N, C-alpha and C positions, 0 to 999 in steps of 0.2 A: 366531133369537133371539126368544123369546116376548114380551119387553118391547117390542121394536120392532113386532111385530104388534099388540099391545094399544094401543100409542100411536097407531097409524093408526086404530084404532077409537074410542078414547076422547077423544083430544085435540080432534078436530073437534066433539065434544059439550060441550066446555068443561071437561073434566076437567083437574085439575092432577096431574101424576105426579112421584113421588119415587122415587129408587133409593138403595140402600145397599150398601156393600161395605167390607171391611177393607183392601183393597189399592188403591193408587193406579193400578196397571196396569189393573185391571178397571174402575175408575171412568173413566179416560181413554177406554177402549174404549167404554164405555156412553155417554159424552157424545157421541162421534162418531156412534153409532147412533141416539140419541134426543136430539137437541139441545134439544128443548122441555121435557125433564124436568129436575128439580133433583136433583143427586146429592150424597150426603153420605157421608163416610168414618165408619164406625162399626161396631158389633157388634150383631147381632140379639139377643144376650144382655143388652144394655144399650142399648136404642134411644135415640138422641139426639133424641127428639121428646116433646112434651107429651102428657099423658094425654088420651084421647078426641079425638084429632085427625083420624083418618082414617075415611072411609066404607067403604073396601074395602082389604084388604091381600092381595096376591098374592105367594105365596112358592113359588118353583119350585126343586126339587132343592137345597134348602138344609139342611133338617133332617137329611138323611142324613149330613151332614158335621160335625154338632155333637155334642160329648160330653154336652150337657145339653138334651135336647129339651124337657123341662118348662119350663126357664127361658125358652127362646125362645118357647114358646106363651104363657107368662104375660106376656111383654113385648109380644107382638103384641096380645094381648087388652087390655093396659093402654092402648095407643095407639089402639085401635079404638073408635069411637063406639058408644053403645048402639044396637042394631039393625043395626050394621055387619056386613059380610060378610068372613070370613077364608077365603081359597082357598089350600089347600096342595096342591101337586102333587109327588109323590115316588114312589119305587120300592116295589113290592109284593113281599114274600116269597112270597105266595100264587101269583103268576103263573108263566108259563113264560119261561125264558131265550130271547130272540129268536134267538140263534145256534144253540143246540143243541136247543131244544124240551124240555129237562129242567126240573124245578122250580127256580125261582129260589133258594129257601132252600138247596138242595143245591149248586147250581152256585157260588153265592157262597161258601158255607162251604168247599167243596173248593178253589176257586181261591185263597182267602186262605191256606189251609194249604200250598198248593204255591208260595206266593210270586208268584202271577200276578195279584194284585189291585193296585189303584192305590196302596195303602199298603203299605210294607214289612212283612214278618212281625214285625219287632221294634218296630214303631211302637206307641206307647202307646194309640192310638185305633183302633177298627175302624169303618169306614163302616157306618152303620146303615140297613137297609131295614126296612120296616114290615109287620106283619100289619094288613090294612086296618081291622078292627074294634078292634084294640088302640089304634091311633092315634086312632080316632074316640072311644074312651072317654077318652083323655087330653084331647082337645079339648073334650069335654063338661064338663070342669071349668071352662072359661072361656066356653063358648058355650051358649046356650039350646037350640040344635038343631044337629045335624051330620048331613050326608048323605055317603054314600060312593058315588063313581061311578068306574067303570073306563074307562080311555081306550083305545079299541080300535085306535088308530093305532099303527103300530110299524114296525120294520124287521127283516129277517132271516127265517129259515125259519118260526119259530113265529108270526109276526105274522098270518098268515092265520087262525089259530085265535082271535086276539083279537076279530075281528069276529063269529065264530060263537059264541064263548063268552067274553063280555067279562071275566068274573071271572079269566080266565087272562092278562089284560093285564099288561105290565111296569109300566105307570104307573097311578097312582090319583089321583083328585082328591077331596080332603076339603073340603066346603063347610060352614062353620060360620056361624051367625048369633048375634051376641052379644045 
């Protein structure tokens, strides 16, 4: 759990951590894993926090599950202090699928049409993965600067290529400064 790892790093430095989820089940689990953090039930599309409240926002594999990425980015920017940092980690369409070594954009598209993806074929929403520079452009609407970094850790056959050619990584980190 990334939040648990971060809490071990940041809490001893005096950081106050907050978590957010729509579901009580996930909130209960998070409270067990990170007792020192405060957890709130709510939506990233309508954050229940005052404007300019946070120094850093860390958003891991959330945007891919939202129908309105733009709304979530605007909300995170709203609650971020001037000069604050927004860290988004999510899936890249540019990279290679860790299991097959084939391009992510093709594997995801094919799996969805075959009904082998997490969402049923008749579901109104399609999980969204991102072209790295397209999401960076969206973030620049709210951040003064955005850097794109490829995360070379992974699992599966293709992950050995992630370290050799990071742009092929499954996961990307977008780091914006407001």
